[in-house]
C-alpha positions, 0 to 999 in steps of 0.5 A: 500500500502506497502512502498519501504523500507518494500518491500526491507526488505521483500525481504531481510528477504526471502533471509535470511530465505531460507539461514538459512533453507538450513544451518539447513537442511544441519546440520540435514542431517549430524547428521542423517548420524551420527545416521545411522553410529552409528546404523550400528556400523560403527566406521569409518563412524561415526567418519567422520560424527561426524567431519562433524556434529561438523563443521556444528554445529559450523558454524550454531551457529557462524552465529546465526542460532542456539544458541551457547548453543544448538550447545554445547548440541548437540555436547556433546550428539553426542560425548557421543554416539560416545564414547559409540560406541567405548566402545562397540567395545573395549569390543567386541574385 
């Protein structure tokens, strides 16, 4: 038989786990939209998706859902890909 405090702790863990899972999923979806915009070569859509991705990465890192260094690494790689797209479009123009 589990005591009351253990039952409450399990309820709290479940709520937090679902909240964290939703935040991670939202973050991943934003990154996938950025990837799709990059693949399509749409500079404007990529810029807006990059801003949203940065915002979500920062918020999930500040909440402790992902590590701060992980967020920084992902932001760096996303920005590098965005810069590469900008360089390609400038060469073509």
